[in-house]
SEPA-403549 format. One line per field, with one value per residue (C-alpha): x, y, z; residue in one letter. Coordinates in nm, 3 decimals, decimal comma, always signed. Example, Ala and Ser with C-alpha at 12.3 -4.5 7.8 and 13.67 -1.06 7.14 Angstrom:
BEGIN
u c(+1,230; +1,367)
v c(-0,450; -0,106)
w c(+0,780; +0,714)
aa c(A; S)
This chain:
BEGIN
u c(-3,104; -2,916; -2,628; -2,474; -2,586; -2,866; -3,025; -3,048; -3,266; -3,117; -3,345; -3,576; -3,367; -3,054; -2,978; -2,679; -2,568; -2,382; -2,203; -2,341; -2,200; -2,428; -2,638; -2,464; -2,496; -2,425; -2,054; -1,759; -1,794; -1,742; -1,693; -1,319; -1,339; -1,386; -1,068; -0,874; -0,991; -0,878; -0,540; -0,501; -0,576; -0,326; -0,057; -0,125; -0,062; +0,260; +0,377; +0,295; +0,494; +0,793; +0,776; +0,766; +1,071; +1,260; +1,166; +1,285; +1,619; +1,647; +1,569; +1,834; +2,097; +2,010; +2,113; +2,440; +2,501; +2,445; +2,689; +2,955; +2,914; +2,956; +3,272; +3,421; +3,335; +3,469; +3,174; +3,261; +2,969; +2,724; +2,930; +2,795; +2,435; +2,202; +2,022; +1,692; +1,729; +1,853; +1,574; +1,312; +1,437; +1,439; +1,083; +0,967; +1,128; +0,962; +0,632; +0,664; +0,722; +0,414; +0,202; +0,312; +0,235; -0,107; -0,199; -0,106; -0,319; -0,615; -0,586; -0,579; -0,881; -1,073; -1,000; -1,103; -1,429; -1,492; -1,430; -1,674; -1,940; -1,932; -1,948; -1,953; -1,788; -1,750; -1,401; -1,253; -1,115; -0,893; -0,576; -0,563; -0,648; -0,376; -0,130; -0,223; -0,189; +0,157; +0,270; +0,143; +0,350; +0,660; +0,612; +0,588; +0,903; +1,086; +0,967; +1,093; +1,425; +1,474; +1,396; +1,660; +1,943)
v c(+0,166; +0,025; -0,203; -0,259; -0,623; -0,775; -1,113; -1,316; -1,625; -1,884; -2,186; -2,309; -2,324; -2,160; -1,804; -1,609; -1,285; -1,074; -0,751; -0,465; -0,115; +0,135; +0,350; +0,654; +0,965; +1,317; +1,385; +1,147; +0,803; +0,559; +0,227; +0,146; -0,081; +0,224; +0,385; +0,058; +0,014; +0,368; +0,297; -0,026; +0,160; +0,431; +0,173; +0,001; +0,333; +0,378; +0,030; +0,119; +0,441; +0,257; +0,003; +0,284; +0,449; +0,121; +0,043; +0,389; +0,330; -0,007; +0,151; +0,419; +0,166; -0,068; +0,203; +0,250; -0,126; -0,132; +0,159; +0,000; -0,335; -0,169; +0,004; -0,322; -0,514; -0,215; -0,151; +0,198; +0,224; +0,224; +0,418; +0,763; +0,661; +0,871; +0,670; +0,751; +0,520; +0,778; +1,021; +0,748; +0,622; +0,975; +1,024; +0,701; +0,797; +1,140; +0,975; +0,746; +1,048; +1,222; +0,908; +0,891; +1,260; +1,241; +0,929; +1,101; +1,403; +1,184; +0,979; +1,293; +1,437; +1,109; +1,084; +1,448; +1,377; +1,073; +1,281; +1,540; +1,272; +1,207; +0,829; +0,762; +1,050; +1,030; +0,936; +1,039; +0,764; +1,014; +0,937; +0,563; +0,625; +0,890; +0,655; +0,373; +0,604; +0,720; +0,362; +0,267; +0,549; +0,449; +0,087; +0,190; +0,402; +0,110; -0,128; +0,108; +0,148; -0,227; -0,274; -0,017; -0,179)
w c(+1,163; +0,864; +0,960; +0,617; +0,593; +0,387; +0,439; +0,122; +0,131; -0,102; -0,061; +0,212; +0,527; +0,372; +0,476; +0,348; +0,509; +0,255; +0,336; +0,133; +0,158; +0,328; +0,098; -0,048; +0,162; +0,051; +0,083; +0,074; -0,090; +0,197; +0,016; +0,040; -0,266; -0,487; -0,353; -0,383; -0,743; -0,823; -0,667; -0,865; -1,187; -1,097; -1,021; -1,356; -1,531; -1,330; -1,436; -1,796; -1,775; -1,626; -1,908; -2,166; -2,009; -1,996; -2,354; -2,461; -2,293; -2,469; -2,807; -2,758; -2,649; -2,936; -3,185; -2,996; -3,005; -3,382; -3,436; -3,214; -3,388; -3,727; -3,603; -3,474; -3,791; -3,989; -4,215; -4,343; -4,585; -4,293; -4,039; -4,126; -4,177; -3,962; -3,697; -3,536; -3,235; -2,985; -3,073; -3,073; -2,736; -2,595; -2,722; -2,557; -2,226; -2,238; -2,330; -2,026; -1,803; -1,949; -1,898; -1,534; -1,480; -1,648; -1,452; -1,125; -1,215; -1,317; -0,997; -0,783; -0,963; -0,925; -0,552; -0,503; -0,686; -0,463; -0,153; -0,288; -0,321; -0,697; -0,704; -1,077; -1,252; -1,628; -1,738; -2,070; -2,291; -2,470; -2,269; -2,343; -2,710; -2,749; -2,581; -2,819; -3,122; -3,015; -2,957; -3,304; -3,456; -3,259; -3,366; -3,730; -3,705; -3,542; -3,814; -4,086; -3,908; -3,877; -4,246; -4,339; -4,135)
aa c(M; Y; S; G; Y; D; L; I; I; M; A; P; G; D; V; N; I; E; A; V; P; P; P; H; K; A; G; R; V; E; D; P; R; V; Y; L; A; A; E; R; T; F; L; A; W; V; R; T; S; L; A; L; M; G; F; G; F; L; I; A; R; F; G; L; L; I; R; E; T; E; A; V; V; Q; M; P; E; H; S; H; R; P; T; I; S; P; W; L; G; F; T; M; I; C; F; G; V; V; V; C; L; V; S; A; L; R; Y; R; A; Y; I; Q; A; L; E; A; G; V; A; N; Q; S; V; S; T; R; T; P; L; V; M; A; A; I; L; V; L; V; G; L; V; M; A; V; Q; I; L; T; L)
C-alpha cells in the first residue's frame, strides 16, 4: 500500500521523509497544489482586468480634466479640438471586462479538465499575446495623444 511518503536518504545516518503526492490514478487529479496554482493564476488575471478597467477610467477622466482646465484658463483655440480620451478609456474598460470573462472561462475549462483526469493539458499562449498587443496599441495611441496636447 502506498502511503504518499517517500524516504530520502541524505547522508549516512540522515533520513528525510518528504511528502510526495500519490501516483496519478485515472479520473480526478487529487493533488491540491494543482488546483491552488490554477486559482492563483485566475486571481492574477482578475487583478489584471481590474487594473485595466481602473486605468481606462483614469484615461477617460484625464481627457475630461484637460477639457475643463482649458475652459477655466479660457484657451478657445483648443476648446473644440476632438479628444480621443473618452473612447480610449471606454475601450480599456471594455478590454478589462473581456479579460476577466476570458480568464473565468479558461479557469473553468482548466478545472473541468483536471476533474476529468487531464493533469497537464496544453494551454494556448494566444490570450496573453493578444492582451500584450492590445496594450501596445493603446500605449501608442496615448503617446500620440500626449504629443498632440
